[in-house]
NULUM-114686 format. One record per residue (C-alpha): residue in one letter; y, x, z. Coordinates in steps of 0.001 Angstrom, whole numbers, padded with zeros to 6 digits, always signed. Layout:
N
AYXZ
...
This chain:
513
M+007874-022247-013178
S+010279-022089-009971
Y+010783-018614-008383
A+008554-017432-005879
V+009829-017003-002352
A+009807-014048+000168
K+008208-016434+003050
A+007298-014141+005867
A+006780-010421+006994
G+005057-008375+009667
Y+005666-005108+010731
V+003761-002318+013093
L+004053+001170+014164
V+001226+003372+015885
H+002112+006107+018217
T-000241+009286+017386
P+000896+012120+019210
D-002380+014009+018950
M-002628+013144+015053
I+000623+015019+014418
L-001043+018320+015586
H-004394+017380+014293
N-003707+015598+010985
G+000024+016078+010013
T-000130+018282+007027
T+002741+020392+008083
Q+000656+021652+011237
T-002911+021738+009819
I-001445+023889+007199
E+000092+026127+009775
K-003203+026300+011521
S-004945+027496+008559
V-002319+030129+007574
N-001000+030986+011137
P-003306+029749+013939
N-001397+031607+016472
S+001724+030147+015465
E+004578+030004+017895
Y+005685+026744+016447
L+001982+025250+017078
K+002316+026510+020844
Q+005736+024443+020835
V+004419+021094+019428
P+002877+019739+022392
K+006277+020383+024729
H+008013+018178+021895
L+006179+015011+021910
R+007489+011931+023306
S+005676+009561+025561
F+004495+005762+024462
E+007595+004550+026520
E+009903+006596+025210
V+008666+005767+021546
V+009006+002251+022642
S+012417+002027+023843
Y+013748+004167+020798
P+016359+001905+019220
P+015149+002387+015536
N+011622+001285+016452
Q+012905-001703+018162
V+014757-002540+014752
Y+011429-002174+012956
I+009292-004402+014874
G+012300-006945+014779
S+013613-006981+018395
M+016987-005749+017281
K+019019-006407+014035
P+019334-003508+011902
E+023263-003594+012274
E+022902-003440+016215
L+022120+000221+015725
N+025936+000684+014972
N+026291+000063+018937
Y+024275+002976+019718
E+026085+006604+018800
T+024324+009078+017129
P+021514+010810+017500
W+019402+008195+018904
Y+016318+010099+020111
N+018195+010370+023450
K+019180+006744+023848
Q+017034+004058+024910
V+017135+000219+024641
E+017015-001354+028031
G+014167-003801+028572
A+012426-002835+025274
T+008793-003922+025044
R+005898-002845+022591
E+005884-006492+021225
G+008542-007921+018664
K+009488-010491+016851
L+007917-009142+013458
G+005392-007142+014987
E+004300-004513+017622
I+003959-000469+018619
M+000329+000250+019301
P-000748+003115+021640
Q-002709+005751+020413
D-005911+004891+022097
E-005818+001208+021134
F-005425+002164+017627
I-008406+004561+017658
A-010475+001924+018531
L-009213-000633+015987
M-010321+002488+013583
K-013895+002206+014698
I-013535-001700+014538
S-012198-001338+010952
D-015627+000992+009914
V-018218-000648+008274
F-020385+002342+007653
D-020763+003558+011097
L-018726+006648+010223
V-016729+006630+013582
K-018310+007736+016834
L-016682+007091+020084
N-017630+008463+023188
K-019092+005876+026130
S-016141+006437+028734
F-013331+006436+026137
T-015010+003057+024645
S-015586+001576+027957
M-011913+002227+028836
V-010411+001044+025656
K-012355-002126+025698
E-010471-003023+028802
K-007162-002674+027146
L-008014-004620+023644
N-009576-007644+025540
K-005855-008180+026537
H-004418-007893+023024
P-003553-011094+021470
L-004771-010341+018358
I-007958-008627+018920
T-010800-011032+018906
E-014058-010937+021095
Q-016041-010137+017978
M-013743-007209+017080
V-014126-005815+020452
A-017951-006158+020144
K-018089-004011+017255
L-017272-001071+019701
K-020634-001620+021082
D-021092+000898+024278
G-020072+004258+022636
D-022090+007314+021664
E-022920+010443+023704
M-020579+013102+023890
D-023262+015548+022973
D-023974+013619+019735
I-020248+013810+018904
N-020162+017491+019593
K-023066+018114+017079
Y-021563+015835+014194
I-018243+018036+014693
N-019946+021463+014918
E-023033+021021+012556
Q-021805+018024+010096
H-018060+018921+009446
A-016916+015681+011049
E-013236+015223+012036
P-012419+015055+015753
L-010762+012089+017188
Y-008238+013287+020259
N-006438+011237+022702
N-004315+012946+025598
E-005376+016266+024092
E-009369+015671+024403
V-011882+014983+022142
V-013088+011198+022387
G-015053+011073+019030
C-015141+011885+015543
I-015283+010300+011928
K-018481+011637+010111
R-018547+012507+006506
A-019461+009772+004115
H-021185+012065+001859
E-022688+015742+001895
V-020670+017193-001105
D-018571+014560-002129
V-014963+015838-001356
N-013389+012326-001836
L-015576+011126+001025
N-015341+013991+003290
A-014509+013042+006769
H-010474+014090+006475
V-010295+011798+003743
I-012515+009192+005352
F-010152+009448+008446
E-006943+008992+006392
N-008222+005975+004503
L-009552+004131+007890
V-005792+004940+009318
V-004477+003124+006291
K-006877+000221+006346
A-006827-000292+010629
S-002852-000189+010624
G-002831-001898+007269
A-004914-004583+008716
L-002932-004688+012146
A+000447-005497+010282
F-001342-008225+008399
M-002858-009720+011586
H+000876-010009+012924
L+001982-011586+009299
I-000770-014017+010328
D-000070-014504+013862
K+003636-014659+013881
N+004105-017189+011069
N+001115-019558+011471
I-000406-018889+008345
D-003787-019761+007617
P-005534-016694+006207
A-007622-018710+004096
S-004868-020102+002135
I-004121-016361+000832
D-005267-016140-002848
Y-004531-012618-003620
V-003352-009246-001778
I-001958-005991-003001
E-002124-002744-000902
C+000509-000587-001538
S+000383+002574+000378
E+000161+006148-000590
E-003290+006884-000025
A-006421+006393-002609
C-010030+005581-001804
G-012963+006274-004133
D-015679+008984-004657
M-016418+011792-006892
N-017032+009251-010003
Q-013632+007169-009413
R-011133+009535-007162
G-008733+006322-006862
G-010928+003578-007582
G-009778+001491-004402
N-009695-001288-003071
F-007861-001211+000159
A-006446-004585-000477
K-009893-006402-000462
A-011126-004129+002721
I-008262-005615+004650
A-008086-008890+003228
E-011832-009110+004537
M-010789-007655+008136
V-008516-010160+008740
G-010476-013285+007325
A-008612-013824+004057
I-011916-015176+003012
N-010645-016848-000208
A-008421-013911-001179
T-009177-011190-004228
G-006815-008160-004769
S-006113-004828-005844
D-004314-001578-005185
T-000977-000538-006504
R+000559+003122-006187
G+003829+004615-007176
F+004489+007019-004492
C+007203+005931-002283
A+008229+003166-004563
A+004955+001320-004735
P+005867-001447-002274
T+008703-002698-004506
H+006639-002584-007302
A+004385-004664-005531
L+006826-007159-004370
I+007762-007683-007905
Q+004228-008008-008940
A+003289-010530-006153
A+006503-012609-007376
A+005813-012551-010958
L+001949-013693-010075
V+003377-016664-008074
Q+006040-017815-010360
S+003462-017525-013462
G+001346-019812-011486
V-001700-017509-011425
Y-001522-017695-007297
E+000255-019753-004590
N-000046-017013-001962
V+000138-013258-002622
V+000494-010610+000241
I+001738-007058-000214
V+000500-004744+002334
A+000313-001119+003132
G-000712+000996+006249
G+000376+004414+007444
A-000020+007962+006078
T-001172+010483+008908
A-000278+013268+006319
K+003389+012530+007052
L+003162+012873+010861
G+005425+015842+012058
M+006612+016578+008380
N+009719+017703+009784
G+008399+018866+013010
K+009200+022569+012472
D+012886+021741+011984
H+012978+019329+015255
V+011237+021978+017033
K+013893+024531+015937
K+016927+022275+017121
E+015113+021421+020814
I+014572+018069+019877
P+011402+015611+020086
I+009079+015510+017302
L+010264+012346+015853
E+007670+011777+013199
D+005091+010539+015761
V+004471+006922+014280
L+002300+005556+011711
G+004056+002772+009760
G+002722-000465+008550
F+003965-003942+006883
A+002672-007117+005275
A+004924-009537+003138
L+003807-012948+002187
V+005013-014277-001351
S+004552-017862-001884
K+005621-020805-004494
N+008899-021935-003750
D+009364-024351-000932
G+012752-025004-001200
I+013637-022900+002164
N+012956-019150+001983
P+015050-016722-000085
I+013896-016708-003908
L+012850-013440-005422
R+014880-013280-008916
T+012537-011900-010981
D+015049-011981-014041
L+017039-009514-011837
V+014871-006687-011579
G+016128-002818-012151
R+014028-000295-013219
H+014061+003243-013938
T+012351+003656-017132
V+011009+006772-019297
G+014456+007410-020657
T+016879+006742-017885
G+017299+010454-016671
S+017464+011695-013541
S+021047+012063-012774
P+022209+010017-009629
Q+024213+008120-011876
A+021525+007139-014071
V+019380+006165-011521
I+021867+004010-009694
T+022946+002560-012876
S+019310+001429-013979
L+018331+000316-010289
I+021618-001094-009235
T+024170-002314-011806
A+021736-003437-014482
P+020448-006157-013346
L+023524-007250-011955
D+024842-007335-014933
R+022062-009537-016415
G+023458-012076-013708
G+026936-011847-014162
L+027290-010320-010884
K+029444-007521-009192
I+028297-004887-006725
T+030194-006778-004298
D+028298-010161-004715
V+025006-008660-002999
N+025681-008655+000614
K+023063-006081+001641
Y+021383-003458-000334
S+018196-001902+001221
V+017766+001029-000317
E+015738+004333+001484
M+016286+002968+004889
Q+014962+006627+006377
N+015910+007207+010016
P+018912+009582+009788
D+017550+011067+013351
V+014570+012658+011288
T+015971+013522+008265
K+019415+015307+009158
P+018039+017919+011389
A+015642+018587+008449
G+018842+019105+006291
A+018451+016000+004001
G+021279+014575+005206
D+021747+010618+005971
V+019934+009306+003030
P+020867+005544+003320
E+024619+006748+003434
A+024139+008743+000650
N+022766+006031-001266
Y+025809+003367-000179
K+028040+006382-001396
M+026700+006484-004676
I+026655+002746-005155
A+030339+002456-003849
A+031727+005103-006483
L+029991+003218-009241
G+031699+000111-008293
V+035159+002080-007860
K+034309+003293-011599
R+033705-000410-012640
N+037053-001567-011032
E+034920-003538-008456
L+035861-001586-005645
E+038943+000194-004403
R+038659+003799-003669
K+039308+003156+000020
D+036437+000657+000430
V+033886+003839-000470
A+033941+004725+003314
T+033252+001520+004606
F+031014+000164+001778
G+027680+001391+003873
H+028868-000565+006857
D+029815-003814+004796
H+027125-004171+002439
G+024176-001594+003536
M+022832-000735+007068
P+022042+002484+009094
G+018311+003813+008449
W+015726+003016+010733
A+012360+003396+009142
P+009753+006297+009898
T+009544+008979+007377
Q+006269+007607+005989
G+006970+008026+002222
H+006257+004479+001091
I+007453+002724+004178
P+011202+003416+003991
S+011513+002156+000456
G+013453-001168+000382
V+010566-003297+002320
P+011732-002608+005634
Y+014353-004973+005525
I+012421-008072+004100
G+011795-009651+007654
H+015317-009256+008693
A+016298-010614+005473
I+014456-013600+005415
E+015907-014506+009371
A+019431-013663+007830
F+019060-016296+004834
S+017957-018824+007167
N+020931-017887+009617
N+023312-018397+006782
E+024417-014751+006961
I+023830-013533+003741
E+023587-015041+000245
R+022199-012312-001655
A+020087-008996-000777
M+018606-006136-003005
I+015559-004655-002336
V+015259-000853-004051
G+012314+001420-003971
K+012419+004763-005385
G+009675+007201-005798
S+008847+010794-006916
L+006523+010691-009778
F+006428+014760-010160
L+004568+015019-006780
G+001489+014429-008486
R+002260+017383-010995
M+001355+015143-014198
T+005246+014445-014968
N+008800+015256-013920
Q+009670+011854-013887
F+011591+010170-011094
D+010792+006206-010352
G+012393+003391-009305
V+012570-000464-009199
S+014317-003285-007586
I+014563-007055-007091
I+017266-009296-006002
M+016844-011892-003087
E+018603-014751-002828
K+019504-017875-000739
N+017144-021250-001579
T+019297-023975-003052
G+016515-026219-002187
C+016253-027641-006010
K+012973-025934-006652
E+012756-027074-010068
A+016356-025922-011053
Q+015793-022040-009524
T+014041-021085-012562
G+016362-019160-015125
G+015120-021798-017615
V+014668-025353-018069
S+013110-027905-015692
E+010449-030107-016213
T+012848-033135-015939
E+015160-031835-018341
V+012703-031128-020952
K+011383-034664-020682
S+015109-035772-020887
M+015590-033708-024025
I+012456-035114-025779
A+013125-038444-025167
E+017007-037946-026685
A+015429-036322-029835
M+012930-039283-030187
R+015737-041834-029970
E+017995-039528-032133
F+014978-039513-034798
A+014334-043125-034412
S+018228-043994-034993
H+017867-041688-038025
L+014772-043452-039652
L+016376-046910-038799
G+019442-045800-040582
K+017879-045150-043736
């Protein structure tokens, strides 16, 4: 079978300033242990407006309005820079404001757990009626809203999670079970955020690439949350819930979990399913994580900069059978951090980068662009984590020097030549390789690159089940247009030719006797 192709992608960001304070774990833990904290008092003073979030250069890259390389035109830090004329709509997706997203959470709710008050509902209906992807049927699900007295009763007496907009309670999310901690209001809140943001990214994938949702066969959801109940805590299934919401009526699906590396695991799984012929069109999709909002907020406030982790991230990508046009996914050139790999930087880079390259007879310099952990350095550097993509590029370059594929002097410029500045929000799974897929598809079509590597890394030790590190990678390559030849094996035509030749030789042998 031919290699699968990466056909299209969609990306969304959701500006959620109120959720930083009320749902991000850094802030909610602070409320619990130190409710009169000076930090909590400072948070509202360090929040950005929607307009500031839209004009922020890395965010414009995320939704496809700028190429990653264009960030080099802006001196760091970027939080005090603006993209002139920036809009919320991008080539690959959009940046949605909080009020519209709260309404989308209500639209995503099929168990009547989300309650919004009448005035908020009336206001947001007008906004959503103008949104090109929100249908009349979706808006109708908002109904007329609920009385504020009823909402307060749910919050005060039934442990509902408040929904805030502009620092005011505009609704709530009810618990889905009286005693099941897996269905309490906080978990339902997180899960509806995943569903709504994942569905929004999926809708942009469909809309911007003229994809018939009924053509999707399988969906793999790969965010960092898990839905289930007391009998199966992470049973799922976000994938089918999102597919249902976007009208992918012929799709089935399942959830893949691997902390930050999950999207790249999902990309490889999708490529394998399509290449094997099991499915023709597979979408990988992930929604955002409220827990990560304001994760490094204390360091940002301490350094008198805005709290930059103020957006949820989401993405969706379509993997399809070879069309002779879009970049192929080289399933024979997959890197993997195995149980026996070890956790030293050299061991990790060797397993993820050079091992697959060696199998393909390639050098480190044969890959035009490496998409590693594309964390935005504006976020990570003030928190003491440094520039994560830059650190990865230096490690790859150092290995290149050791392999005699690079000169020592080239280490300093390797990141510029074969990498990109980081632009993704610190949403855990979102930065790990996949933000570049949409940009890569365009770069391949414009003949700007011949080869790219998508690298996902993960921290399995966070689950307290193992101290293992995790990571996988896969190479994207320019499509030559010859579908049958791009298999790593033998084409059907070649097989027929070999059979015919063998039969001729056999006949000749018989006649000779």
